[in-house]
VEXDREN-2710 file (C-alpha; in Angstrom, 1 decimal):
% VEXDREN-2710
k/r/px/py/pz
1/UNK/0.0/0.0/0.0
2/UNK/1.4/3.4/-1.0
3/UNK/1.3/6.5/1.2
4/UNK/1.2/8.7/-1.9
5/UNK/-1.9/10.9/-1.7
6/UNK/-3.5/11.7/-4.9
7/UNK/-3.3/8.3/-6.7
8/UNK/-5.8/6.3/-4.7
9/UNK/-8.2/3.8/-6.1
10/UNK/-10.7/6.3/-7.4
11/UNK/-12.0/4.9/-10.8
12/UNK/-12.9/8.4/-12.0
13/UNK/-9.4/9.9/-11.7
14/UNK/-6.8/10.8/-9.1
15/UNK/-7.9/11.5/-5.6
16/UNK/-7.7/15.2/-4.9
17/UNK/-5.4/16.1/-2.0
18/UNK/-7.1/18.3/0.6
19/UNK/-4.8/21.3/0.2
20/UNK/-5.3/21.3/-3.5
21/UNK/-9.0/21.0/-3.2
22/UNK/-9.1/23.9/-0.8
23/UNK/-7.0/26.1/-3.0
24/UNK/-9.1/25.3/-6.1
25/UNK/-12.3/26.0/-4.1
26/UNK/-11.1/29.6/-3.6
27/UNK/-10.3/30.1/-7.3
28/UNK/-13.2/29.2/-9.6
29/UNK/-11.2/29.8/-12.7
30/UNK/-8.5/27.4/-11.6
31/UNK/-11.1/24.8/-10.5
32/UNK/-12.8/25.0/-14.0
33/UNK/-9.4/24.6/-15.7
34/UNK/-8.5/21.7/-13.4
35/UNK/-11.8/20.0/-14.3
36/UNK/-10.9/20.1/-18.0
37/UNK/-7.6/18.4/-17.5
38/UNK/-7.2/14.7/-18.3
39/UNK/-6.7/12.3/-15.4
40/UNK/-3.0/11.9/-16.5
41/UNK/-2.5/15.7/-16.4
42/UNK/-4.1/15.8/-13.0
43/UNK/-1.9/13.0/-11.7
44/UNK/1.2/14.7/-13.0
45/UNK/0.3/17.9/-11.3
46/UNK/-0.4/16.2/-8.0
47/UNK/2.9/14.2/-8.3
48/UNK/4.9/17.4/-9.0
49/UNK/3.5/19.1/-5.9
50/UNK/4.0/16.0/-3.7
51/UNK/7.6/15.5/-5.0
52/UNK/8.6/18.6/-2.9
53/UNK/11.4/18.1/-0.4
54/UNK/10.0/20.5/2.2
55/UNK/6.6/21.8/3.3
56/UNK/7.5/25.3/2.1
57/UNK/8.4/23.9/-1.3
58/UNK/5.1/22.0/-1.5
59/UNK/3.2/25.2/-0.6
60/UNK/5.0/27.1/-3.3
61/UNK/4.4/24.5/-5.9
62/UNK/0.7/24.3/-4.9
63/UNK/0.2/28.0/-5.1
64/UNK/2.0/28.2/-8.5
65/UNK/-0.1/25.4/-9.9
66/UNK/-3.3/27.0/-8.8
67/UNK/-2.2/30.4/-10.1
68/UNK/-1.2/29.0/-13.5
69/UNK/-4.5/27.1/-13.7
70/UNK/-6.4/30.3/-13.0
71/UNK/-4.4/32.2/-15.6
72/UNK/-4.9/29.4/-18.2
73/UNK/-1.2/28.7/-18.3
74/UNK/-1.6/25.0/-17.9
END
């Protein structure tokens, strides 16, 4: 069993980490863009955020990902 959050056994796509879900809920444009992504794209984004070495790096990556989604850069 893996401790990797975001790639659970959800048949509809990757499980959404709580922090990402909260950030997306505060940015409707980003949430809409995230919803249009493929499951593979979502998984890659989640993996990129979770590959952070520190909590601060994870927060930075999360904020950047949500910002880029909101600005249609992803």
